[in-house]
Structures are given as C-alpha cells and as structure tokens.
Z-matrix of the N, CA and C atoms (Angstrom, degrees):
N
C 1 1.445
C 2 1.525 1 108.66
N 3 1.297 2 116.54 1 129.65
C 4 1.461 3 121.30 2 -177.91
C 5 1.522 4 110.52 3 -77.48
N 6 1.335 5 115.34 4 140.74
C 7 1.465 6 121.19 5 176.96
C 8 1.525 7 108.97 6 -76.25
N 9 1.326 8 117.79 7 138.50
C 10 1.464 9 119.00 8 177.32
C 11 1.530 10 110.15 9 -70.67
N 12 1.324 11 115.17 10 148.41
C 13 1.464 12 119.49 11 178.42
C 14 1.518 13 109.93 12 -68.10
N 15 1.320 14 115.52 13 140.83
C 16 1.458 15 120.58 14 177.50
C 17 1.521 16 109.64 15 -77.86
N 18 1.317 17 117.49 16 148.80
C 19 1.466 18 118.54 17 178.18
C 20 1.525 19 110.38 18 -67.42
N 21 1.315 20 115.71 19 151.13
C 22 1.463 21 121.03 20 179.85
C 23 1.532 22 109.71 21 -68.75
N 24 1.317 23 115.24 22 148.71
C 25 1.467 24 119.94 23 177.98
C 26 1.523 25 109.79 24 -74.55
N 27 1.319 26 115.77 25 143.75
C 28 1.459 27 120.25 26 175.74
C 29 1.525 28 108.69 27 -78.02
N 30 1.306 29 116.40 28 170.37
C 31 1.458 30 121.33 29 178.78
C 32 1.520 31 112.12 30 -61.04
N 33 1.320 32 116.27 31 -41.00
C 34 1.467 33 120.34 32 179.74
C 35 1.527 34 110.63 33 -64.33
N 36 1.323 35 116.47 34 -42.73
C 37 1.468 36 119.90 35 178.95
C 38 1.527 37 111.02 36 -63.51
N 39 1.332 38 116.61 37 -39.19
C 40 1.463 39 120.18 38 178.59
C 41 1.522 40 111.37 39 -64.47
N 42 1.330 41 117.44 40 -40.54
C 43 1.473 42 120.46 41 179.95
C 44 1.523 43 111.30 42 -64.64
N 45 1.329 44 117.72 43 -45.42
C 46 1.461 45 120.27 44 179.98
C 47 1.522 46 111.24 45 -67.40
N 48 1.329 47 118.15 46 -37.20
C 49 1.467 48 121.07 47 177.15
C 50 1.525 49 110.45 48 -66.24
N 51 1.336 50 117.00 49 -39.92
C 52 1.465 51 120.40 50 177.26
C 53 1.527 52 110.76 51 -64.00
N 54 1.324 53 116.73 52 -41.73
C 55 1.468 54 120.08 53 177.75
C 56 1.514 55 111.75 54 -61.43
N 57 1.326 56 116.62 55 -42.66
C 58 1.468 57 120.53 56 178.69
C 59 1.525 58 110.71 57 -64.94
N 60 1.322 59 116.84 58 -42.64
C 61 1.464 60 120.05 59 -179.81
C 62 1.527 61 111.27 60 -66.08
N 63 1.333 62 116.98 61 -39.96
C 64 1.466 63 120.48 62 179.13
C 65 1.527 64 110.53 63 -64.15
N 66 1.326 65 117.07 64 -43.72
C 67 1.463 66 119.98 65 178.06
C 68 1.528 67 111.14 66 -63.86
N 69 1.319 68 117.00 67 -38.02
C 70 1.465 69 119.87 68 178.89
C 71 1.529 70 110.65 69 -64.87
N 72 1.322 71 117.17 70 -41.36
C 73 1.466 72 119.63 71 178.37
C 74 1.522 73 111.40 72 -66.36
N 75 1.332 74 117.59 73 -36.36
C 76 1.464 75 120.70 74 175.65
C 77 1.525 76 109.79 75 -63.61
N 78 1.321 77 117.11 76 -42.42
C 79 1.463 78 120.70 77 179.25
C 80 1.527 79 111.31 78 -64.17
N 81 1.319 80 117.70 79 -40.46
C 82 1.464 81 121.18 80 177.79
C 83 1.528 82 109.74 81 -66.03
N 84 1.317 83 117.35 82 -40.50
C 85 1.466 84 120.65 83 176.45
C 86 1.513 85 111.87 84 -62.42
N 87 1.335 86 116.85 85 -42.01
C 88 1.459 87 119.82 86 177.90
C 89 1.524 88 111.01 87 -67.09
N 90 1.332 89 117.07 88 -33.70
C 91 1.461 90 120.50 89 176.68
C 92 1.531 91 109.98 90 -61.70
N 93 1.306 92 117.04 91 -44.88
C 94 1.467 93 120.60 92 177.06
C 95 1.518 94 111.62 93 -63.27
N 96 1.335 95 116.73 94 -42.30
C 97 1.466 96 120.57 95 178.03
C 98 1.520 97 111.32 96 -62.52
N 99 1.332 98 116.73 97 -42.48
C 100 1.457 99 119.97 98 -177.13
C 101 1.530 100 111.32 99 -67.31
N 102 1.324 101 117.65 100 -37.96
C 103 1.463 102 119.35 101 177.05
C 104 1.530 103 110.75 102 -69.12
N 105 1.315 104 116.92 103 -36.57
C 106 1.456 105 120.76 104 -179.87
C 107 1.526 106 111.02 105 -69.56
N 108 1.333 107 116.96 106 -43.83
C 109 1.453 108 121.29 107 -177.01
C 110 1.528 109 112.51 108 -86.99
N 111 1.316 110 117.37 109 -19.45
C 112 1.456 111 120.97 110 179.93
C 113 1.516 112 113.52 111 77.12
N 114 1.324 113 117.51 112 26.43
C 115 1.468 114 121.29 113 179.98
C 116 1.524 115 109.88 114 -124.10
N 117 1.328 116 116.28 115 145.31
C 118 1.467 117 124.09 116 173.96
C 119 1.533 118 112.73 117 53.25
N 120 1.312 119 116.96 118 38.28
C 121 1.460 120 120.11 119 -177.51
C 122 1.525 121 112.08 120 -67.98
N 123 1.315 122 116.89 121 -37.83
C 124 1.473 123 119.67 122 -179.61
C 125 1.531 124 110.17 123 -64.85
N 126 1.341 125 116.36 124 -42.72
C 127 1.466 126 119.75 125 177.51
C 128 1.523 127 110.68 126 -61.66
N 129 1.324 128 116.76 127 -45.34
C 130 1.470 129 120.62 128 -176.46
C 131 1.522 130 111.41 129 -62.97
N 132 1.315 131 117.37 130 -45.36
C 133 1.467 132 120.76 131 179.52
C 134 1.525 133 109.90 132 -66.56
N 135 1.333 134 116.83 133 -43.40
C 136 1.463 135 120.35 134 179.65
C 137 1.513 136 112.57 135 -64.07
N 138 1.330 137 116.77 136 -37.97
C 139 1.460 138 120.50 137 -179.80
C 140 1.527 139 110.55 138 -65.04
N 141 1.321 140 116.53 139 -45.09
C 142 1.470 141 119.56 140 179.10
C 143 1.528 142 110.70 141 -64.77
N 144 1.335 143 117.41 142 -41.71
C 145 1.468 144 120.32 143 178.64
C 146 1.519 145 110.60 144 -64.36
N 147 1.322 146 117.26 145 -41.86
C 148 1.465 147 120.85 146 177.64
C 149 1.522 148 111.06 147 -62.05
N 150 1.325 149 116.84 148 -38.77
C 151 1.461 150 120.03 149 177.95
C 152 1.525 151 111.34 150 -64.64
N 153 1.313 152 116.28 151 -46.62
C 154 1.463 153 119.47 152 -177.22
C 155 1.524 154 110.42 153 -60.86
N 156 1.337 155 116.21 154 -54.50
C 157 1.461 156 119.28 155 -177.57
C 158 1.527 157 111.73 156 -67.33
N 159 1.329 158 117.12 157 -36.96
C 160 1.462 159 120.10 158 -179.38
C 161 1.515 160 112.98 159 -67.32
N 162 1.332 161 116.78 160 -47.63
C 163 1.463 162 119.54 161 -178.85
C 164 1.526 163 111.88 162 -69.40
N 165 1.320 164 117.19 163 -39.63
C 166 1.471 165 119.18 164 178.58
C 167 1.520 166 110.16 165 -63.09
N 168 1.329 167 116.69 166 -45.38
C 169 1.467 168 119.68 167 178.86
C 170 1.509 169 112.77 168 -64.82
N 171 1.331 170 117.00 169 -41.71
C 172 1.464 171 120.26 170 -179.33
C 173 1.520 172 111.40 171 -65.86
N 174 1.315 173 116.93 172 -42.79
C 175 1.467 174 119.76 173 -179.24
C 176 1.526 175 110.36 174 -69.53
N 177 1.320 176 116.78 175 -33.77
C 178 1.466 177 119.66 176 177.53
C 179 1.531 178 110.49 177 -66.27
N 180 1.334 179 116.95 178 -45.84
C 181 1.467 180 120.25 179 179.65
C 182 1.529 181 110.56 180 -66.64
N 183 1.337 182 116.87 181 -36.94
C 184 1.463 183 121.71 182 -178.43
C 185 1.524 184 112.52 183 -80.00
N 186 1.313 185 117.14 184 -0.43
C 187 1.467 186 123.03 185 179.89
C 188 1.530 187 112.51 186 56.49
N 189 1.352 188 114.96 187 41.02
C 190 1.456 189 120.95 188 175.21
C 191 1.505 190 115.64 189 85.29
N 192 1.314 191 118.42 190 3.28
C 193 1.467 192 121.40 191 -179.27
C 194 1.522 193 109.33 192 -89.30
N 195 1.348 194 116.59 193 107.21
C 196 1.460 195 120.73 194 -178.88
C 197 1.525 196 112.65 195 -70.48
N 198 1.314 197 118.12 196 -16.97
C 199 1.460 198 121.64 197 179.48
C 200 1.536 199 111.51 198 -92.57
N 201 1.315 200 117.85 199 7.39
C 202 1.462 201 122.25 200 177.52
C 203 1.533 202 108.78 201 -67.21
N 204 1.319 203 118.46 202 144.24
C 205 1.477 204 120.07 203 -179.43
C 206 1.526 205 114.47 204 -55.99
N 207 1.321 206 118.30 205 -31.39
C 208 1.455 207 120.36 206 178.60
C 209 1.528 208 111.35 207 -67.50
N 210 1.321 209 116.90 208 -40.21
C 211 1.468 210 120.37 209 176.98
C 212 1.524 211 110.68 210 -67.82
N 213 1.317 212 116.51 211 -39.62
C 214 1.465 213 120.21 212 177.10
C 215 1.530 214 110.70 213 -62.62
N 216 1.322 215 116.23 214 -39.24
C 217 1.467 216 120.14 215 178.92
C 218 1.526 217 110.58 216 -65.24
N 219 1.320 218 117.82 217 -37.36
C 220 1.462 219 120.57 218 177.34
C 221 1.524 220 110.75 219 -63.96
N 222 1.324 221 116.82 220 -43.49
C 223 1.464 222 119.98 221 179.28
C 224 1.532 223 109.65 222 -62.47
N 225 1.314 224 116.89 223 -45.39
C 226 1.470 225 119.83 224 -178.41
C 227 1.528 226 111.12 225 -67.42
N 228 1.316 227 118.48 226 -33.93
C 229 1.460 228 121.84 227 175.45
C 230 1.524 229 110.33 228 -59.37
N 231 1.301 230 116.91 229 -42.45
C 232 1.460 231 120.15 230 -178.63
C 233 1.520 232 111.78 231 -78.67
N 234 1.318 233 118.35 232 -23.60
C 235 1.468 234 120.61 233 171.00
C 236 1.528 235 109.13 234 -65.47
N 237 1.324 236 117.04 235 -41.39
C 238 1.463 237 121.28 236 176.78
C 239 1.530 238 110.31 237 -63.40
N 240 1.329 239 117.55 238 -43.32
C 241 1.467 240 120.73 239 177.93
C 242 1.523 241 110.87 240 -61.49
N 243 1.328 242 117.22 241 -39.98
C 244 1.461 243 120.86 242 176.79
C 245 1.521 244 110.70 243 -65.16
N 246 1.323 245 116.96 244 -40.60
C 247 1.462 246 120.42 245 176.73
C 248 1.520 247 112.09 246 -61.27
N 249 1.321 248 117.27 247 -41.18
C 250 1.465 249 120.61 248 177.08
C 251 1.523 250 111.15 249 -65.55
N 252 1.318 251 117.03 250 -38.53
C 253 1.461 252 120.71 251 177.74
C 254 1.529 253 110.70 252 -64.18
N 255 1.320 254 116.85 253 -42.31
C 256 1.469 255 120.69 254 177.55
C 257 1.527 256 109.83 255 -63.51
N 258 1.329 257 117.35 256 -40.07
C 259 1.465 258 120.75 257 178.51
C 260 1.524 259 111.47 258 -62.59
N 261 1.319 260 117.18 259 -38.94
C 262 1.472 261 120.99 260 177.44
C 263 1.512 262 110.11 261 -63.80
N 264 1.339 263 117.99 262 -43.53
C 265 1.452 264 120.51 263 179.35
C 266 1.529 265 111.47 264 -66.28
N 267 1.316 266 117.67 265 -40.57
C 268 1.469 267 119.75 266 178.71
C 269 1.517 268 110.58 267 -62.48
N 270 1.327 269 116.16 268 -43.05
C 271 1.467 270 119.69 269 179.82
C 272 1.538 271 111.11 270 -67.63
N 273 1.322 272 117.29 271 -34.74
C 274 1.466 273 120.28 272 -178.91
C 275 1.510 274 111.78 273 -68.96
N 276 1.320 275 117.97 274 -34.68
C 277 1.457 276 120.93 275 -176.22
C 278 1.526 277 113.54 276 -97.39
N 279 1.324 278 117.52 277 7.60
C 280 1.454 279 120.95 278 179.18
C 281 1.494 280 111.33 279 -82.77
C-alpha cells in the first residue's frame, strides 16, 4: 500500500524549522568547541540533550506542525540560551 504524500510546509513552518535547525547546528558546534577547549562541557552536553528531547517532544505533541506555539516556544527558549552563552563570552573577554 502506497503512503499518501504529506502536505507541503507553509512559509511560516519553514522559517521556524530553519530557526530550529540553525540553533541545533550552533549547539553542535559549541559542543565540539567545548570538548576541544575543555570549557563548559556540562552546559554544552546538557544544551544539546535539552534540544533533542525538547524538539522531539514538541513536534510530537504538535503533530508535525513547526508553526505550533509549543515548537515556537522551544525555538525561543534556545534563542535565550544562545543569548546567555553570548553574554558569558562577552563578559569573559572583556
């Protein structure tokens, strides 16, 4: 039996999915940096784990809708975490 084609993503869904993917790649990059430099390893591992479990749970509850408020809240949560990380780096190099 053939699987039915999934509906195309809307522009809003694509933007939120791109934001989530970009934040995930930044977190993976920071994880590599932290292991290489030996700093903030617990934060880096925890951030990536929080992203994985948070995004999987949000997308599961939202039934695949990236524009669902729960998915948007996950993206904004990680934007705040990125902002805090940038603030730590600015303070460290000041």
